[in-house]
PDB file of N, CA, C and O in Angstrom, chain B, residues numbered from 101:
ATOM      1  N   MET B 101      20.325  98.490 133.051  1.00  0.00           N
ATOM      2  CA  MET B 101      21.536  97.769 132.583  1.00  0.00           C
ATOM      3  C   MET B 101      20.692  95.851 132.738  1.00  0.00           C
ATOM      4  O   MET B 101      20.607  94.999 131.853  1.00  0.00           O
ATOM      5  N   LEU B 102      20.244  95.787 134.121  1.00  0.00           N
ATOM      6  CA  LEU B 102      19.490  94.553 134.173  1.00  0.00           C
ATOM      7  C   LEU B 102      19.133  94.007 133.143  1.00  0.00           C
ATOM      8  O   LEU B 102      19.715  92.990 132.766  1.00  0.00           O
ATOM      9  N   LYS B 103      18.066  94.559 132.420  1.00  0.00           N
ATOM     10  CA  LYS B 103      17.476  94.013 131.317  1.00  0.00           C
ATOM     11  C   LYS B 103      18.244  93.535 130.241  1.00  0.00           C
ATOM     12  O   LYS B 103      17.772  92.577 129.628  1.00  0.00           O
ATOM     13  N   LYS B 104      19.615  94.116 129.781  1.00  0.00           N
ATOM     14  CA  LYS B 104      20.519  94.019 128.972  1.00  0.00           C
ATOM     15  C   LYS B 104      20.957  92.597 129.333  1.00  0.00           C
ATOM     16  O   LYS B 104      20.995  91.679 128.513  1.00  0.00           O
ATOM     17  N   ILE B 105      21.349  92.469 130.884  1.00  0.00           N
ATOM     18  CA  ILE B 105      21.977  91.178 131.209  1.00  0.00           C
ATOM     19  C   ILE B 105      21.235  90.356 130.952  1.00  0.00           C
ATOM     20  O   ILE B 105      21.717  89.542 130.164  1.00  0.00           O
ATOM     21  N   ILE B 106      20.181  90.145 131.262  1.00  0.00           N
ATOM     22  CA  ILE B 106      19.141  89.016 131.368  1.00  0.00           C
ATOM     23  C   ILE B 106      18.579  88.556 130.175  1.00  0.00           C
ATOM     24  O   ILE B 106      18.234  87.377 130.087  1.00  0.00           O
ATOM     25  N   ASN B 107      18.390  89.644 128.878  1.00  0.00           N
ATOM     26  CA  ASN B 107      18.114  89.419 127.778  1.00  0.00           C
ATOM     27  C   ASN B 107      19.279  88.650 126.739  1.00  0.00           C
ATOM     28  O   ASN B 107      19.067  88.180 125.622  1.00  0.00           O
ATOM     29  N   ASN B 108      20.596  88.695 127.520  1.00  0.00           N
ATOM     30  CA  ASN B 108      21.940  88.420 126.757  1.00  0.00           C
ATOM     31  C   ASN B 108      22.065  86.955 127.291  1.00  0.00           C
ATOM     32  O   ASN B 108      22.637  86.750 128.361  1.00  0.00           O
ATOM     33  N   ASN B 109      21.457  85.786 126.445  1.00  0.00           N
ATOM     34  CA  ASN B 109      21.329  84.631 126.422  1.00  0.00           C
ATOM     35  C   ASN B 109      22.918  83.975 125.542  1.00  0.00           C
ATOM     36  O   ASN B 109      23.556  82.948 125.777  1.00  0.00           O
ATOM     37  N   ASN B 110      23.122  84.924 124.633  1.00  0.00           N
ATOM     38  CA  ASN B 110      24.376  84.448 123.798  1.00  0.00           C
ATOM     39  C   ASN B 110      25.623  84.532 124.528  1.00  0.00           C
ATOM     40  O   ASN B 110      26.139  85.575 124.929  1.00  0.00           O
ATOM     41  N   ILE B 111      26.058  83.388 124.666  1.00  0.00           N
ATOM     42  CA  ILE B 111      27.275  83.157 125.480  1.00  0.00           C
ATOM     43  C   ILE B 111      28.358  83.537 124.682  1.00  0.00           C
ATOM     44  O   ILE B 111      29.308  83.635 125.459  1.00  0.00           O
ATOM     45  N   LYS B 112      28.759  83.827 123.449  1.00  0.00           N
ATOM     46  CA  LYS B 112      29.828  84.691 123.065  1.00  0.00           C
ATOM     47  C   LYS B 112      29.661  85.994 122.958  1.00  0.00           C
ATOM     48  O   LYS B 112      30.674  86.633 122.672  1.00  0.00           O
ATOM     49  N   VAL B 113      28.731  86.540 123.097  1.00  0.00           N
ATOM     50  CA  VAL B 113      28.604  88.412 123.415  1.00  0.00           C
ATOM     51  C   VAL B 113      28.663  88.420 124.892  1.00  0.00           C
ATOM     52  O   VAL B 113      27.816  87.889 125.609  1.00  0.00           O
ATOM     53  N   ILE B 114      29.752  89.078 125.322  1.00  0.00           N
ATOM     54  CA  ILE B 114      30.013  89.755 126.577  1.00  0.00           C
ATOM     55  C   ILE B 114      29.619  90.927 127.003  1.00  0.00           C
ATOM     56  O   ILE B 114      30.333  91.803 126.515  1.00  0.00           O
ATOM     57  N   LEU B 115      28.637  91.425 127.837  1.00  0.00           N
ATOM     58  CA  LEU B 115      28.349  92.932 127.823  1.00  0.00           C
ATOM     59  C   LEU B 115      29.489  93.517 128.451  1.00  0.00           C
ATOM     60  O   LEU B 115      30.236  92.956 129.253  1.00  0.00           O
ATOM     61  N   ARG B 116      29.573  94.821 127.978  1.00  0.00           N
ATOM     62  CA  ARG B 116      30.528  95.842 128.100  1.00  0.00           C
ATOM     63  C   ARG B 116      30.009  96.889 128.994  1.00  0.00           C
ATOM     64  O   ARG B 116      29.129  97.616 128.533  1.00  0.00           O
ATOM     65  N   THR B 117      30.411  97.082 130.194  1.00  0.00           N
ATOM     66  CA  THR B 117      29.759  98.483 131.146  1.00  0.00           C
ATOM     67  C   THR B 117      30.837  99.358 131.608  1.00  0.00           C
ATOM     68  O   THR B 117      31.965  98.989 131.936  1.00  0.00           O
ATOM     69  N   HIS B 118      30.349 100.635 131.600  1.00  0.00           N
ATOM     70  CA  HIS B 118      31.219 101.727 132.616  1.00  0.00           C
ATOM     71  C   HIS B 118      30.581 101.788 134.139  1.00  0.00           C
ATOM     72  O   HIS B 118      31.137 102.463 135.006  1.00  0.00           O
ATOM     73  N   VAL B 119      29.388 101.044 134.403  1.00  0.00           N
ATOM     74  CA  VAL B 119      28.778 101.285 135.313  1.00  0.00           C
ATOM     75  C   VAL B 119      29.379 100.615 136.589  1.00  0.00           C
ATOM     76  O   VAL B 119      28.967  99.517 136.964  1.00  0.00           O
ATOM     77  N   ARG B 120      30.321 101.266 137.222  1.00  0.00           N
ATOM     78  CA  ARG B 120      30.696 100.385 138.319  1.00  0.00           C
ATOM     79  C   ARG B 120      30.286 100.098 139.574  1.00  0.00           C
ATOM     80  O   ARG B 120      30.697  99.198 140.306  1.00  0.00           O
ATOM     81  N   LYS B 121      29.277 101.086 139.829  1.00  0.00           N
ATOM     82  CA  LYS B 121      28.374 100.931 141.052  1.00  0.00           C
ATOM     83  C   LYS B 121      27.066 100.104 141.151  1.00  0.00           C
ATOM     84  O   LYS B 121      26.320 100.147 142.129  1.00  0.00           O
ATOM     85  N   TYR B 122      26.819  99.204 139.835  1.00  0.00           N
ATOM     86  CA  TYR B 122      26.113  98.450 140.071  1.00  0.00           C
ATOM     87  C   TYR B 122      25.843  97.171 140.828  1.00  0.00           C
ATOM     88  O   TYR B 122      26.489  96.134 140.675  1.00  0.00           O
ATOM     89  N   SER B 123      24.858  97.331 141.638  1.00  0.00           N
ATOM     90  CA  SER B 123      24.873  96.307 142.697  1.00  0.00           C
ATOM     91  C   SER B 123      24.735  94.615 141.952  1.00  0.00           C
ATOM     92  O   SER B 123      24.051  94.349 140.963  1.00  0.00           O
ATOM     93  N   ILE B 124      25.419  93.826 142.591  1.00  0.00           N
ATOM     94  CA  ILE B 124      24.992  92.547 142.036  1.00  0.00           C
ATOM     95  C   ILE B 124      23.980  91.684 142.354  1.00  0.00           C
ATOM     96  O   ILE B 124      23.962  91.367 143.544  1.00  0.00           O
ATOM     97  N   LEU B 125      23.040  91.154 141.585  1.00  0.00           N
ATOM     98  CA  LEU B 125      21.790  90.629 142.229  1.00  0.00           C
ATOM     99  C   LEU B 125      22.031  89.052 141.463  1.00  0.00           C
ATOM    100  O   LEU B 125      22.801  88.557 140.640  1.00  0.00           O
ATOM    101  N   PRO B 126      20.710  88.578 142.404  1.00  0.00           N
ATOM    102  CA  PRO B 126      20.827  87.049 141.995  1.00  0.00           C
ATOM    103  C   PRO B 126      20.499  86.817 140.510  1.00  0.00           C
ATOM    104  O   PRO B 126      20.709  85.665 140.130  1.00  0.00           O
ATOM    105  N   ASN B 127      20.101  87.544 139.742  1.00  0.00           N
ATOM    106  CA  ASN B 127      19.602  87.256 138.394  1.00  0.00           C
ATOM    107  C   ASN B 127      20.913  87.198 137.527  1.00  0.00           C
ATOM    108  O   ASN B 127      20.983  86.617 136.444  1.00  0.00           O
ATOM    109  N   ILE B 128      21.967  87.888 138.154  1.00  0.00           N
ATOM    110  CA  ILE B 128      22.816  87.748 136.978  1.00  0.00           C
ATOM    111  C   ILE B 128      24.302  86.817 137.405  1.00  0.00           C
ATOM    112  O   ILE B 128      25.441  87.253 137.234  1.00  0.00           O
ATOM    113  N   PHE B 129      24.051  85.806 137.838  1.00  0.00           N
ATOM    114  CA  PHE B 129      25.029  84.661 138.366  1.00  0.00           C
ATOM    115  C   PHE B 129      25.255  83.965 137.024  1.00  0.00           C
ATOM    116  O   PHE B 129      24.383  83.851 136.163  1.00  0.00           O
ATOM    117  N   ASN B 130      26.535  83.501 136.923  1.00  0.00           N
ATOM    118  CA  ASN B 130      27.087  82.532 136.018  1.00  0.00           C
ATOM    119  C   ASN B 130      27.143  83.496 134.847  1.00  0.00           C
ATOM    120  O   ASN B 130      27.168  82.844 133.803  1.00  0.00           O
ATOM    121  N   LYS B 131      27.180  85.090 134.582  1.00  0.00           N
ATOM    122  CA  LYS B 131      27.275  85.752 133.541  1.00  0.00           C
ATOM    123  C   LYS B 131      28.615  86.101 133.787  1.00  0.00           C
ATOM    124  O   LYS B 131      29.178  85.820 134.845  1.00  0.00           O
ATOM    125  N   LYS B 132      29.232  86.791 132.715  1.00  0.00           N
ATOM    126  CA  LYS B 132      30.373  87.456 132.603  1.00  0.00           C
ATOM    127  C   LYS B 132      30.347  88.806 131.766  1.00  0.00           C
ATOM    128  O   LYS B 132      29.838  89.008 130.664  1.00  0.00           O
ATOM    129  N   ILE B 133      31.034  89.667 132.595  1.00  0.00           N
ATOM    130  CA  ILE B 133      30.631  91.023 132.221  1.00  0.00           C
ATOM    131  C   ILE B 133      32.194  91.981 132.240  1.00  0.00           C
ATOM    132  O   ILE B 133      33.012  91.990 133.161  1.00  0.00           O
ATOM    133  N   TYR B 134      32.265  92.619 131.141  1.00  0.00           N
ATOM    134  CA  TYR B 134      33.581  93.615 130.943  1.00  0.00           C
ATOM    135  C   TYR B 134      33.156  94.671 131.633  1.00  0.00           C
ATOM    136  O   TYR B 134      32.190  95.342 131.271  1.00  0.00           O
ATOM    137  N   VAL B 135      34.044  94.974 132.998  1.00  0.00           N
ATOM    138  CA  VAL B 135      33.831  96.362 133.664  1.00  0.00           C
ATOM    139  C   VAL B 135      34.799  97.147 133.474  1.00  0.00           C
ATOM    140  O   VAL B 135      35.866  96.800 133.979  1.00  0.00           O
ATOM    141  N   HIS B 136      34.773  98.081 132.917  1.00  0.00           N
ATOM    142  CA  HIS B 136      35.883  99.147 132.591  1.00  0.00           C
ATOM    143  C   HIS B 136      36.275  99.858 133.988  1.00  0.00           C
ATOM    144  O   HIS B 136      35.465 100.292 134.807  1.00  0.00           O
ATOM    145  N   ASN B 137      37.669  99.890 134.092  1.00  0.00           N
ATOM    146  CA  ASN B 137      38.506 100.117 135.321  1.00  0.00           C
ATOM    147  C   ASN B 137      39.381 101.450 135.228  1.00  0.00           C
ATOM    148  O   ASN B 137      40.265 101.851 135.984  1.00  0.00           O
ATOM    149  N   GLY B 138      38.801 102.068 133.938  1.00  0.00           N
ATOM    150  CA  GLY B 138      39.674 103.783 133.536  1.00  0.00           C
ATOM    151  C   GLY B 138      40.397 103.734 132.513  1.00  0.00           C
ATOM    152  O   GLY B 138      40.507 104.701 131.760  1.00  0.00           O
ATOM    153  N   SER B 139      41.078 102.464 132.298  1.00  0.00           N
ATOM    154  CA  SER B 139      41.935 102.728 131.261  1.00  0.00           C
ATOM    155  C   SER B 139      41.307 101.440 130.134  1.00  0.00           C
ATOM    156  O   SER B 139      41.166 101.703 128.940  1.00  0.00           O
ATOM    157  N   THR B 140      41.021 100.273 130.608  1.00  0.00           N
ATOM    158  CA  THR B 140      40.605  98.982 129.970  1.00  0.00           C
ATOM    159  C   THR B 140      39.305  98.312 130.476  1.00  0.00           C
ATOM    160  O   THR B 140      38.676  98.728 131.450  1.00  0.00           O
ATOM    161  N   PHE B 141      38.993  97.353 129.808  1.00  0.00           N
ATOM    162  CA  PHE B 141      37.871  96.500 130.399  1.00  0.00           C
ATOM    163  C   PHE B 141      38.444  95.443 130.886  1.00  0.00           C
ATOM    164  O   PHE B 141      39.315  94.973 130.154  1.00  0.00           O
ATOM    165  N   LYS B 142      38.187  94.704 132.237  1.00  0.00           N
ATOM    166  CA  LYS B 142      38.434  93.867 132.832  1.00  0.00           C
ATOM    167  C   LYS B 142      37.311  92.950 133.023  1.00  0.00           C
ATOM    168  O   LYS B 142      36.239  93.368 133.460  1.00  0.00           O
ATOM    169  N   ILE B 143      37.539  91.448 132.650  1.00  0.00           N
ATOM    170  CA  ILE B 143      36.685  90.649 132.688  1.00  0.00           C
ATOM    171  C   ILE B 143      36.014  90.140 134.180  1.00  0.00           C
ATOM    172  O   ILE B 143      36.694  89.528 135.003  1.00  0.00           O
ATOM    173  N   VAL B 144      34.738  90.449 134.376  1.00  0.00           N
ATOM    174  CA  VAL B 144      34.346  90.005 135.767  1.00  0.00           C
ATOM    175  C   VAL B 144      33.293  88.641 135.627  1.00  0.00           C
ATOM    176  O   VAL B 144      32.267  88.803 134.968  1.00  0.00           O
ATOM    177  N   ARG B 145      33.510  87.558 136.135  1.00  0.00           N
ATOM    178  CA  ARG B 145      32.606  86.248 136.023  1.00  0.00           C
ATOM    179  C   ARG B 145      31.652  86.536 137.549  1.00  0.00           C
ATOM    180  O   ARG B 145      32.233  86.887 138.576  1.00  0.00           O
ATOM    181  N   ILE B 146      30.527  86.381 137.511  1.00  0.00           N
ATOM    182  CA  ILE B 146      29.703  86.701 138.637  1.00  0.00           C
ATOM    183  C   ILE B 146      29.511  85.378 138.974  1.00  0.00           C
ATOM    184  O   ILE B 146      29.205  84.522 138.144  1.00  0.00           O
ATOM    185  N   LYS B 147      29.720  85.105 140.479  1.00  0.00           N
ATOM    186  CA  LYS B 147      29.455  84.183 141.503  1.00  0.00           C
ATOM    187  C   LYS B 147      28.635  84.265 142.388  1.00  0.00           C
ATOM    188  O   LYS B 147      28.226  85.402 142.622  1.00  0.00           O
ATOM    189  N   VAL B 148      28.133  83.231 143.133  1.00  0.00           N
ATOM    190  CA  VAL B 148      27.285  83.433 144.281  1.00  0.00           C
ATOM    191  C   VAL B 148      27.837  84.081 145.542  1.00  0.00           C
ATOM    192  O   VAL B 148      27.136  84.417 146.497  1.00  0.00           O
ATOM    193  N   SER B 149      29.077  84.217 145.464  1.00  0.00           N
ATOM    194  CA  SER B 149      29.905  84.794 146.632  1.00  0.00           C
ATOM    195  C   SER B 149      29.981  86.432 146.529  1.00  0.00           C
ATOM    196  O   SER B 149      30.434  87.238 147.342  1.00  0.00           O
ATOM    197  N   MET B 150      29.417  86.627 145.329  1.00  0.00           N
ATOM    198  CA  MET B 150      29.744  88.267 145.030  1.00  0.00           C
ATOM    199  C   MET B 150      28.152  88.934 145.418  1.00  0.00           C
ATOM    200  O   MET B 150      27.918  90.089 145.061  1.00  0.00           O
ATOM    201  N   LEU B 151      27.325  88.312 145.999  1.00  0.00           N
ATOM    202  CA  LEU B 151      25.905  88.588 146.027  1.00  0.00           C
ATOM    203  C   LEU B 151      25.915  90.050 146.834  1.00  0.00           C
ATOM    204  O   LEU B 151      26.548  89.963 147.886  1.00  0.00           O
ATOM    205  N   GLY B 152      25.425  91.208 146.609  1.00  0.00           N
ATOM    206  CA  GLY B 152      25.101  92.370 147.146  1.00  0.00           C
ATOM    207  C   GLY B 152      26.170  93.451 147.080  1.00  0.00           C
ATOM    208  O   GLY B 152      26.094  94.633 147.414  1.00  0.00           O
ATOM    209  N   ARG B 153      27.352  92.645 146.482  1.00  0.00           N
ATOM    210  CA  ARG B 153      28.477  94.011 146.311  1.00  0.00           C
ATOM    211  C   ARG B 153      28.611  94.660 144.975  1.00  0.00           C
ATOM    212  O   ARG B 153      27.699  94.265 144.249  1.00  0.00           O
ATOM    213  N   ARG B 154      29.252  95.346 144.489  1.00  0.00           N
ATOM    214  CA  ARG B 154      29.455  96.267 143.451  1.00  0.00           C
ATOM    215  C   ARG B 154      30.448  95.758 142.607  1.00  0.00           C
ATOM    216  O   ARG B 154      31.493  95.339 143.104  1.00  0.00           O
ATOM    217  N   LEU B 155      30.226  95.734 141.149  1.00  0.00           N
ATOM    218  CA  LEU B 155      30.962  95.599 140.055  1.00  0.00           C
ATOM    219  C   LEU B 155      32.255  96.173 140.364  1.00  0.00           C
ATOM    220  O   LEU B 155      33.184  95.379 140.513  1.00  0.00           O
ATOM    221  N   GLY B 156      32.491  97.463 140.493  1.00  0.00           N
ATOM    222  CA  GLY B 156      33.738  97.944 140.803  1.00  0.00           C
ATOM    223  C   GLY B 156      34.747  97.321 141.648  1.00  0.00           C
ATOM    224  O   GLY B 156      35.944  97.549 141.469  1.00  0.00           O
ATOM    225  N   GLU B 157      34.237  96.398 142.731  1.00  0.00           N
ATOM    226  CA  GLU B 157      35.228  95.938 143.768  1.00  0.00           C
ATOM    227  C   GLU B 157      35.867  94.987 142.996  1.00  0.00           C
ATOM    228  O   GLU B 157      36.941  94.592 143.449  1.00  0.00           O
ATOM    229  N   PHE B 158      35.453  94.465 141.841  1.00  0.00           N
ATOM    230  CA  PHE B 158      36.111  93.139 141.121  1.00  0.00           C
ATOM    231  C   PHE B 158      37.133  93.500 140.102  1.00  0.00           C
ATOM    232  O   PHE B 158      38.050  92.824 139.636  1.00  0.00           O
ATOM    233  N   SER B 159      36.698  94.935 139.825  1.00  0.00           N
ATOM    234  CA  SER B 159      37.653  95.396 138.619  1.00  0.00           C
ATOM    235  C   SER B 159      38.567  96.721 139.011  1.00  0.00           C
ATOM    236  O   SER B 159      38.213  97.895 138.902  1.00  0.00           O
ATOM    237  N   LEU B 160      39.851  96.213 139.502  1.00  0.00           N
ATOM    238  CA  LEU B 160      40.615  97.413 140.216  1.00  0.00           C
ATOM    239  C   LEU B 160      41.188  98.221 139.270  1.00  0.00           C
ATOM    240  O   LEU B 160      41.586  97.892 138.152  1.00  0.00           O
ATOM    241  N   THR B 161      41.208  99.655 139.959  1.00  0.00           N
ATOM    242  CA  THR B 161      41.674 100.793 139.029  1.00  0.00           C
ATOM    243  C   THR B 161      43.031 101.095 139.179  1.00  0.00           C
ATOM    244  O   THR B 161      43.446 102.098 138.598  1.00  0.00           O
ATOM    245  N   TYR B 162      43.858 100.372 139.894  1.00  0.00           N
ATOM    246  CA  TYR B 162      45.151 100.464 140.228  1.00  0.00           C
ATOM    247  C   TYR B 162      45.782  99.123 140.108  1.00  0.00           C
ATOM    248  O   TYR B 162      45.269  98.008 140.206  1.00  0.00           O
ATOM    249  N   LYS B 163      47.353  99.577 139.810  1.00  0.00           N
ATOM    250  CA  LYS B 163      48.403  98.195 140.104  1.00  0.00           C
ATOM    251  C   LYS B 163      48.684  98.088 141.406  1.00  0.00           C
ATOM    252  O   LYS B 163      48.894  99.156 141.981  1.00  0.00           O
ATOM    253  N   ALA B 164      48.756  96.974 142.122  1.00  0.00           N
ATOM    254  CA  ALA B 164      49.511  96.918 143.421  1.00  0.00           C
ATOM    255  C   ALA B 164      50.831  97.098 143.194  1.00  0.00           C
ATOM    256  O   ALA B 164      51.442  96.543 142.281  1.00  0.00           O
ATOM    257  N   VAL B 165      51.453  98.083 144.227  1.00  0.00           N
ATOM    258  CA  VAL B 165      52.895  98.485 144.384  1.00  0.00           C
ATOM    259  C   VAL B 165      53.671  97.310 144.736  1.00  0.00           C
ATOM    260  O   VAL B 165      53.356  96.699 145.758  1.00  0.00           O
ATOM    261  N   LYS B 166      54.652  96.909 144.023  1.00  0.00           N
ATOM    262  CA  LYS B 166      55.505  95.785 144.421  1.00  0.00           C
ATOM    263  C   LYS B 166      57.005  96.258 145.052  1.00  0.00           C
ATOM    264  O   LYS B 166      57.872  96.934 144.499  1.00  0.00           O
ATOM    265  N   PRO B 167      57.001  95.722 146.272  1.00  0.00           N
ATOM    266  CA  PRO B 167      58.333  96.188 146.716  1.00  0.00           C
ATOM    267  C   PRO B 167      59.730  95.863 145.719  1.00  0.00           C
ATOM    268  O   PRO B 167      59.796  94.785 145.128  1.00  0.00           O
ATOM    269  N   GLY B 168      60.692  96.766 145.609  1.00  0.00           N
ATOM    270  CA  GLY B 168      61.674  96.676 144.914  1.00  0.00           C
ATOM    271  C   GLY B 168      63.078  96.820 145.702  1.00  0.00           C
ATOM    272  O   GLY B 168      63.047  97.104 146.900  1.00  0.00           O
ATOM    273  N   ALA B 169      64.019  96.672 145.192  1.00  0.00           N
ATOM    274  CA  ALA B 169      65.800  96.929 145.444  1.00  0.00           C
ATOM    275  C   ALA B 169      65.608  98.650 145.546  1.00  0.00           C
ATOM    276  O   ALA B 169      64.932  99.349 144.792  1.00  0.00           O
ATOM    277  N   PRO B 170      66.464  99.110 146.782  1.00  0.00           N
ATOM    278  CA  PRO B 170      66.711 100.252 146.988  1.00  0.00           C
ATOM    279  C   PRO B 170      67.382 100.965 145.776  1.00  0.00           C
ATOM    280  O   PRO B 170      68.291 100.345 145.225  1.00  0.00           O
ATOM    281  N   GLY B 171      67.012 102.306 145.252  1.00  0.00           N
ATOM    282  CA  GLY B 171      67.774 102.820 144.190  1.00  0.00           C
ATOM    283  C   GLY B 171      69.271 103.645 144.710  1.00  0.00           C
ATOM    284  O   GLY B 171      69.788 103.427 145.806  1.00  0.00           O
ATOM    285  N   ILE B 172      69.714 104.424 143.891  1.00  0.00           N
ATOM    286  CA  ILE B 172      70.522 104.947 144.371  1.00  0.00           C
ATOM    287  C   ILE B 172      70.242 106.345 144.898  1.00  0.00           C
ATOM    288  O   ILE B 172      69.456 107.020 144.232  1.00  0.00           O
ATOM    289  N   GLY B 173      70.788 106.901 146.038  1.00  0.00           N
ATOM    290  CA  GLY B 173      70.349 107.865 146.840  1.00  0.00           C
ATOM    291  C   GLY B 173      68.893 107.711 147.478  1.00  0.00           C
ATOM    292  O   GLY B 173      68.308 108.758 147.755  1.00  0.00           O
ATOM    293  N   ALA B 174      68.191 106.365 147.763  1.00  0.00           N
ATOM    294  CA  ALA B 174      67.176 105.998 148.545  1.00  0.00           C
ATOM    295  C   ALA B 174      67.410 105.912 149.934  1.00  0.00           C
ATOM    296  O   ALA B 174      66.450 106.303 150.598  1.00  0.00           O
ATOM    297  N   THR B 175      68.405 105.515 150.595  1.00  0.00           N
ATOM    298  CA  THR B 175      68.800 105.920 151.837  1.00  0.00           C
ATOM    299  C   THR B 175      70.009 105.989 152.278  1.00  0.00           C
ATOM    300  O   THR B 175      70.739 106.032 151.287  1.00  0.00           O
ATOM    301  N   HIS B 176      70.626 106.022 153.232  1.00  0.00           N
ATOM    302  CA  HIS B 176      72.179 106.274 153.427  1.00  0.00           C
ATOM    303  C   HIS B 176      72.637 104.948 153.467  1.00  0.00           C
ATOM    304  O   HIS B 176      73.852 104.800 153.334  1.00  0.00           O
ATOM    305  N   SER B 177      71.802 103.753 153.649  1.00  0.00           N
ATOM    306  CA  SER B 177      72.763 102.573 153.518  1.00  0.00           C
ATOM    307  C   SER B 177      73.003 102.343 152.053  1.00  0.00           C
ATOM    308  O   SER B 177      73.886 101.537 151.761  1.00  0.00           O
ATOM    309  N   SER B 178      72.268 103.005 150.994  1.00  0.00           N
ATOM    310  CA  SER B 178      72.335 102.584 149.709  1.00  0.00           C
ATOM    311  C   SER B 178      73.729 102.910 149.224  1.00  0.00           C
ATOM    312  O   SER B 178      74.090 102.457 148.138  1.00  0.00           O
ATOM    313  N   ARG B 179      74.693 103.806 150.087  1.00  0.00           N
ATOM    314  CA  ARG B 179      75.964 104.353 149.565  1.00  0.00           C
ATOM    315  C   ARG B 179      76.926 103.094 149.652  1.00  0.00           C
ATOM    316  O   ARG B 179      77.945 103.049 148.963  1.00  0.00           O
ATOM    317  N   PHE B 180      76.580 102.095 150.503  1.00  0.00           N
ATOM    318  CA  PHE B 180      77.311 100.533 150.361  1.00  0.00           C
ATOM    319  C   PHE B 180      77.019  99.824 149.219  1.00  0.00           C
ATOM    320  O   PHE B 180      77.883  99.089 148.742  1.00  0.00           O
ATOM    321  N   ILE B 181      76.003  99.922 148.737  1.00  0.00           N
ATOM    322  CA  ILE B 181      75.603  99.057 147.536  1.00  0.00           C
ATOM    323  C   ILE B 181      76.302  98.998 146.104  1.00  0.00           C
ATOM    324  O   ILE B 181      75.743  99.735 145.292  1.00  0.00           O
ATOM    325  N   PRO B 182      77.344  98.324 145.631  1.00  0.00           N
ATOM    326  CA  PRO B 182      77.977  98.336 144.743  1.00  0.00           C
ATOM    327  C   PRO B 182      77.038  98.618 143.285  1.00  0.00           C
ATOM    328  O   PRO B 182      76.071  97.942 142.934  1.00  0.00           O
ATOM    329  N   LEU B 183      77.465  99.496 142.749  1.00  0.00           N
ATOM    330  CA  LEU B 183      77.217  99.825 141.513  1.00  0.00           C
ATOM    331  C   LEU B 183      77.059  98.531 140.309  1.00  0.00           C
ATOM    332  O   LEU B 183      76.127  98.301 139.538  1.00  0.00           O
ATOM    333  N   ARG B 184      78.191  97.911 140.477  1.00  0.00           N
ATOM    334  CA  ARG B 184      78.230  96.945 139.366  1.00  0.00           C
ATOM    335  C   ARG B 184      78.641  95.470 139.813  1.00  0.00           C
ATOM    336  O   ARG B 184      78.710  94.569 138.977  1.00  0.00           O
TER     337      ARG B 184
END
């Protein structure tokens, strides 16, 4: 995979990969890579602070759960929430 990244000097063509366990090396700084997260490809721009970490760390495989309002039957206090 490293040979593909180094030889890819064309800016318009961005490399796509399923390899999430690849370690980030100094040779690939300032490159853009599409990393597969299980359903889609997420774009990852390689920066100096990412040295030694894995590509998969920057393409999350899940969505963060956002807290919401309690629904009907969630708790005993939800009995007092008006329906309309």
